C-alpha positions as CSV (number, residue, x, y, z in Angstrom):
1,M,150.0,10.1,-32.8
2,I,149.9,9.6,-36.5
3,E,149.1,12.5,-38.8
4,V,148.5,11.9,-42.5
5,K,148.3,14.9,-44.8
6,N,147.2,14.7,-48.4
7,L,148.6,11.2,-48.9
8,T,148.6,10.1,-52.5
9,K,150.0,6.8,-54.0
10,I,150.0,6.4,-57.7
11,Y,150.8,3.1,-59.5
12,R,151.7,3.9,-63.1
13,V,148.9,6.4,-63.8
14,N,146.3,5.1,-61.3
15,P,145.9,6.8,-57.9
16,I,145.3,3.9,-55.4
17,V,145.2,6.3,-52.5
18,N,144.3,9.9,-53.4
19,D,144.7,13.0,-51.2
20,L,143.9,11.1,-47.9
21,S,144.2,13.1,-44.7
22,V,143.5,11.7,-41.2
23,T,144.7,11.8,-37.6
24,I,145.1,8.7,-35.5
25,N,145.5,9.1,-31.8
26,D,147.7,7.1,-29.5
27,G,146.1,3.9,-28.3
28,E,143.4,3.8,-30.9
29,I,142.3,0.5,-32.4
30,I,141.1,1.1,-35.9
31,S,139.5,-1.4,-38.3
32,I,139.9,-0.7,-42.0
33,I,137.3,-2.3,-44.4
34,G,136.4,-1.7,-48.0
35,P,136.2,-3.5,-51.4
36,S,139.2,-5.2,-52.9
37,G,141.6,-2.7,-54.6
38,C,140.4,0.4,-52.7
39,G,143.8,1.1,-51.2
40,K,143.5,-0.4,-47.7
41,S,146.8,-2.3,-47.8
42,T,148.6,0.4,-49.7
43,F,147.5,3.0,-47.1
44,I,148.9,1.1,-44.1
45,K,152.1,0.1,-46.0
46,C,152.7,3.8,-46.5
47,L,152.5,4.3,-42.7
48,N,155.7,2.3,-42.3
49,M,157.2,3.4,-45.6
50,L,157.0,-0.1,-47.1
51,E,155.3,1.9,-49.9
52,K,156.8,5.3,-50.6
53,P,154.0,7.9,-51.1
54,T,153.9,9.7,-54.4
55,K,152.7,12.8,-52.6
56,G,151.8,14.0,-49.1
57,Q,153.2,13.8,-45.6
58,I,153.1,11.3,-42.7
59,F,154.0,12.4,-39.2
60,I,154.6,10.0,-36.3
61,D,154.9,11.7,-32.9
62,G,155.6,14.9,-34.7
63,E,158.4,13.6,-36.9
64,E,157.9,13.6,-40.6
65,I,158.8,10.1,-41.8
66,T,158.3,11.1,-45.4
67,A,160.9,13.8,-45.3
68,P,163.9,13.3,-47.6
69,G,166.7,11.5,-45.8
70,Y,164.6,10.4,-42.8
71,D,166.2,7.4,-41.1
72,L,163.7,4.6,-41.9
73,C,165.3,2.3,-39.3
74,K,163.5,4.6,-36.8
75,V,160.2,3.8,-38.5
76,S,160.8,0.0,-38.2
77,R,161.4,0.4,-34.5
78,K,158.2,2.4,-34.0
79,V,155.9,0.7,-36.4
80,G,155.5,-3.1,-36.6
81,M,153.6,-5.0,-39.2
82,V,151.9,-8.4,-39.4
83,F,151.2,-9.6,-43.0
84,Q,148.7,-11.9,-44.6
85,Q,151.5,-14.3,-45.3
86,F,153.6,-15.2,-42.3
87,N,157.0,-14.5,-43.8
88,L,158.9,-16.8,-41.4
89,F,162.3,-18.1,-42.2
90,N,161.7,-21.8,-42.9
91,H,165.3,-22.8,-41.9
92,M,164.9,-21.3,-38.4
93,T,162.9,-22.5,-35.4
94,A,160.1,-20.4,-34.0
95,I,162.2,-18.9,-31.3
96,E,165.0,-18.1,-33.8
97,N,162.6,-16.2,-36.0
98,I,161.6,-14.0,-33.0
99,M,165.2,-13.6,-31.9
100,I,166.8,-12.5,-35.2
101,P,165.4,-8.9,-35.4
102,Q,166.2,-8.3,-31.8
103,V,169.8,-9.2,-32.3
104,D,170.2,-7.6,-35.7
105,I,168.3,-4.4,-35.2
106,L,167.9,-3.8,-31.4
107,K,171.5,-5.2,-30.8
108,L,170.4,-7.3,-27.9
109,S,172.6,-10.2,-26.8
110,R,171.4,-13.7,-27.9
111,Q,170.7,-14.5,-24.2
112,E,168.6,-11.3,-23.8
113,A,166.8,-12.0,-27.1
114,Y,166.2,-15.6,-26.1
115,E,164.6,-14.7,-22.8
116,K,162.4,-12.0,-24.3
117,S,161.3,-14.4,-27.1
118,M,160.3,-17.1,-24.6
119,E,158.2,-14.5,-22.8
120,L,156.5,-13.6,-26.0
121,L,155.9,-17.2,-27.0
122,K,154.1,-17.6,-23.6
123,K,152.1,-14.5,-24.4
124,V,150.8,-16.1,-27.7
125,H,150.5,-19.6,-25.9
126,L,153.2,-21.3,-28.0
127,S,156.1,-21.8,-25.6
128,Q,155.9,-25.5,-26.3
129,K,156.6,-24.8,-30.0
130,A,159.8,-22.8,-29.4
131,F,162.0,-25.2,-31.2
132,S,159.6,-26.3,-34.0
133,Y,160.2,-25.2,-37.6
134,P,157.5,-23.3,-39.5
135,D,156.6,-26.4,-41.6
136,Q,155.9,-28.2,-38.3
137,L,153.3,-25.6,-37.3
138,S,149.7,-24.9,-38.4
139,G,148.9,-21.7,-40.2
140,G,147.4,-20.2,-37.1
141,Q,150.5,-21.1,-35.1
142,Q,152.7,-19.5,-37.7
143,Q,150.7,-16.3,-37.6
144,R,151.0,-16.2,-33.9
145,I,154.8,-16.6,-34.2
146,A,154.7,-13.7,-36.7
147,I,152.8,-11.6,-34.2
148,A,155.3,-12.5,-31.5
149,R,158.2,-11.5,-33.8
150,T,156.5,-8.1,-34.4
151,L,156.0,-7.6,-30.6
152,A,159.7,-8.4,-30.0
153,M,160.6,-5.0,-31.5
154,D,158.3,-3.3,-28.9
155,P,156.6,-1.1,-31.5
156,E,154.3,1.8,-30.5
157,I,152.1,1.1,-33.6
158,I,151.1,-2.3,-35.0
159,L,149.7,-2.6,-38.5
160,F,147.8,-5.8,-39.5
161,D,147.3,-6.5,-43.2
162,E,144.6,-9.1,-43.5
163,P,146.1,-11.2,-40.6
164,I,143.5,-14.0,-40.8
165,S,142.5,-14.2,-44.5
166,A,145.2,-16.8,-45.3
167,L,144.1,-19.1,-42.5
168,D,142.0,-22.2,-42.5
169,P,138.7,-21.3,-40.8
170,T,139.5,-23.7,-37.9
171,M,142.6,-21.6,-37.1
172,V,141.1,-18.1,-37.3
173,D,139.8,-17.9,-33.8
174,E,143.2,-18.5,-32.2
175,V,144.8,-15.6,-34.0
176,K,141.8,-13.3,-33.3
177,A,142.2,-14.1,-29.6
178,V,145.8,-13.0,-29.6
179,I,144.9,-9.8,-31.4
180,R,142.1,-9.1,-29.0
181,D,144.6,-9.5,-26.1
182,L,146.8,-6.9,-27.7
183,T,144.0,-4.3,-27.7
184,H,144.6,-4.0,-23.9
185,S,148.3,-3.3,-24.4
186,G,147.9,0.5,-25.0
187,K,149.5,0.2,-28.5
188,T,148.0,1.9,-31.5
189,M,146.7,-0.7,-33.9
190,L,145.3,-0.5,-37.5
191,I,143.7,-3.7,-38.8
192,V,142.8,-4.3,-42.4
193,T,140.3,-7.1,-42.6
194,H,137.4,-8.5,-44.6
195,D,135.9,-10.2,-41.5
196,M,133.1,-7.8,-40.8
197,E,132.2,-9.1,-37.3
198,F,135.8,-9.0,-36.3
199,A,136.1,-5.4,-37.6
200,R,133.0,-4.4,-35.7
201,T,134.0,-5.8,-32.4
202,I,137.8,-5.3,-32.2
203,A,138.0,-1.6,-32.9
204,N,137.0,1.7,-31.3
205,R,137.0,3.5,-34.7
206,L,136.3,2.1,-38.2
207,F,137.5,3.4,-41.6
208,Y,135.5,2.4,-44.7
209,M,137.8,3.0,-47.6
210,D,136.5,3.7,-51.2
211,E,137.2,6.1,-54.0
212,G,140.9,6.3,-53.0
213,G,140.3,7.5,-49.5
214,I,138.5,7.2,-46.2
215,Y,134.9,7.4,-47.5
216,E,133.3,7.1,-44.1
217,Q,134.6,6.7,-40.6
218,G,133.3,6.6,-37.1
219,D,132.1,4.3,-34.3
220,P,132.0,0.7,-35.7
221,E,128.6,-0.1,-34.2
222,E,127.1,3.1,-35.7
223,I,128.6,2.5,-39.1
224,F,127.4,-1.1,-39.2
225,T,123.9,-0.3,-38.0
226,N,123.3,3.2,-39.5
227,P,125.9,4.0,-42.2
228,Q,125.5,7.6,-43.5
229,K,126.7,7.1,-47.0
230,E,125.3,4.9,-49.8
231,K,128.4,2.9,-50.7
232,T,129.1,2.1,-47.0
233,R,125.5,0.9,-46.7
234,Q,125.9,-1.3,-49.7
235,F,129.2,-2.8,-48.5
236,V,128.3,-3.5,-44.8
237,N,125.0,-5.0,-45.8
238,K,126.5,-7.0,-48.7
239,L,124.1,-5.5,-51.1
240,K,123.8,-6.7,-54.7
241,I,122.1,-4.1,-56.8
242,L,120.5,-4.5,-60.3
243,Q,118.9,-1.4,-61.9
244,F,117.2,-0.4,-65.1
245,E,116.9,3.1,-66.6
246,I,113.7,3.0,-68.6
247,D,112.9,6.1,-70.7
248,D,111.0,4.7,-73.6
249,R,107.6,3.0,-73.7
250,N,109.1,0.6,-76.3
251,Y,111.8,-0.5,-73.9
252,D,112.9,-4.2,-74.2
253,F,110.9,-5.5,-71.2
254,Y,111.5,-9.2,-72.3
255,G,115.2,-8.6,-72.1
256,A,114.7,-7.1,-68.6
257,Y,112.9,-10.2,-67.4
258,S,115.8,-12.3,-68.6
259,T,118.3,-10.1,-66.8
260,I,116.2,-10.1,-63.6
261,R,116.0,-13.9,-63.7
262,S,119.8,-14.3,-64.2
263,Y,120.5,-11.8,-61.4
264,C,118.2,-13.6,-59.0
265,L,119.6,-17.1,-59.8
266,K,123.2,-15.9,-59.5
267,N,122.4,-14.6,-56.0
268,Q,120.4,-17.7,-55.1
269,I,117.2,-15.8,-54.4
270,P,114.3,-18.3,-53.7
271,F,112.0,-19.0,-56.7
272,T,108.9,-17.7,-54.9
273,K,110.6,-14.4,-54.3
274,I,111.8,-14.3,-58.0
275,N,108.2,-14.6,-59.1
276,H,107.2,-11.8,-56.8
277,I,110.0,-9.5,-58.1
278,E,109.0,-10.2,-61.7
279,S,105.3,-9.6,-61.0
280,I,106.1,-6.3,-59.2
281,F,108.2,-5.2,-62.2
282,E,105.4,-6.0,-64.6
283,E,102.6,-4.3,-62.7
284,I,104.5,-1.1,-61.8
285,C,106.5,-0.6,-65.0
286,Q,104.3,-2.0,-67.7
287,V,100.8,-1.2,-66.3
288,I,100.6,1.4,-63.5
289,L,103.3,3.8,-64.7
290,M,102.5,3.4,-68.4
291,E,99.0,4.8,-67.5
292,K,100.1,7.4,-65.0
293,L,103.1,9.1,-66.6
294,E,102.9,11.4,-69.6
295,D,106.7,11.5,-69.8
296,Y,107.6,7.9,-69.3
297,K,110.8,7.9,-67.2
298,V,111.6,5.1,-64.6
299,N,114.5,3.9,-62.6
300,F,113.8,0.4,-61.3
301,R,116.3,-1.0,-58.7
302,I,116.4,-4.5,-57.1
303,I,118.5,-4.5,-53.9
304,Y,119.4,-7.9,-52.5
305,S,121.1,-8.2,-49.1
306,Q,123.4,-11.2,-48.8
307,K,123.6,-10.4,-45.1
308,D,120.0,-11.2,-44.3
309,G,118.4,-12.4,-47.5
310,N,116.0,-9.4,-47.8
311,V,115.0,-8.0,-51.2
312,E,114.0,-4.3,-51.6
313,I,112.8,-2.7,-54.7
314,N,113.1,1.1,-55.2
315,V,111.2,2.7,-58.1
316,L,112.1,6.2,-59.0
317,Y,109.8,7.8,-61.6
318,G,108.3,10.9,-63.2
319,N,109.2,14.6,-63.2
320,K,106.1,15.6,-61.4
321,P,104.7,14.4,-58.0
322,I,102.4,11.4,-58.5
323,N,101.7,9.1,-55.5
324,I,100.5,5.9,-57.2
325,L,99.6,4.4,-53.8
326,D,96.6,6.7,-53.7
327,D,94.8,4.6,-56.3
328,N,93.1,2.1,-54.0
329,D,90.9,0.7,-56.8
330,S,93.9,-0.4,-59.0
331,L,94.1,-4.2,-59.4
332,S,97.8,-3.9,-60.3
333,L,98.4,-2.1,-57.1
334,K,96.6,-4.7,-55.1
335,I,98.9,-7.4,-56.7
336,V,101.9,-5.3,-55.7
337,R,100.6,-5.0,-52.1
338,G,100.1,-8.7,-52.0
339,F,103.8,-9.4,-52.8
340,S,105.1,-6.8,-50.4
341,S,105.6,-6.7,-46.6
342,D,106.3,-3.0,-46.7
343,L,105.2,-0.4,-49.3
344,D,105.9,3.3,-49.0
345,Y,106.1,6.5,-51.1
346,E,108.4,9.5,-50.9
347,Q,108.3,12.7,-52.9
348,L,111.7,13.8,-54.2
349,N,113.2,17.1,-55.4
350,E,115.7,15.5,-57.7
351,A,116.0,14.1,-61.2
352,Y,113.0,11.9,-60.4
353,A,110.1,13.4,-58.5
354,N,108.8,10.2,-56.9
355,K,110.2,7.2,-55.1
356,L,108.4,4.0,-54.2
357,Y,109.9,1.6,-51.6
358,I,108.9,-2.0,-51.7
359,K,110.1,-4.8,-49.4
360,V,109.4,-8.1,-51.2
361,I,108.0,-11.1,-49.4
């Protein structure tokens, strides 16, 4: 079991990981996702002390590996790591790359290391490449050799840091297949990845990292279909958000149209949908709410999902409850309805009293 207590890692003055605490049980398969720079790789590198924590404690099977004077060789025997780059010795054959740590660290004889390495090469379906050098292997084959080298140390825990991101797309599946096979080995595995489908299907628990820690965690299927926190929802649905805070009737609406057009073109939103977005913005912000609100205060958000191509608009407005959908005679509202496949209202008890939800057709 891994116990992490108040883990903090600071680079210069910036906390990359900040006060992170979590328990990981034996045999768990955990996917770790999150935006670039959120501390995913730093977190797992701290688990095998490749990165020394600034603060906090890490316990593996009850032993504090962060304690002063702890024998880090014990960590390398318990915790294996597969990197984004393969880190093979180019002057050694595939089997020699796997044998070296067994001879140097585990103190096996060369014959014992050779026999074990051949078994591992069979496990990753590369026994025929035993005497090939790294530059004679594809990227996928090199990564499988790197995985075999990690397995040679018989670690209890395996950390994967973006194991498929450096591969040609045609080679990704072969490495995924090897990792999937390892999930049946009983070993504890933590996998940092940007491949959302892989993260979703490989693990029995998922960490979404943001704001220097584990922002949300749980069952992968639940997080991908029903995330509980807003940043998680934005990330798993690949949401691109544009918003305007409008608190003046003399707001620069012409500038807003230009910004909307640029945002839509950048995200390759179809021109028909762009026209609908602009019309909805005009009718709600420049006509309906101009008439309805005494204190003109509007937050207009466009939310585009790269995952499915859908566009939502959320309009937050006013400091008193006003449901603009009740005005059935409004021509502007009829125009908005015509450009919407879903239109709904919610009363809020927040900075804004009202929220309008629009799904753009």
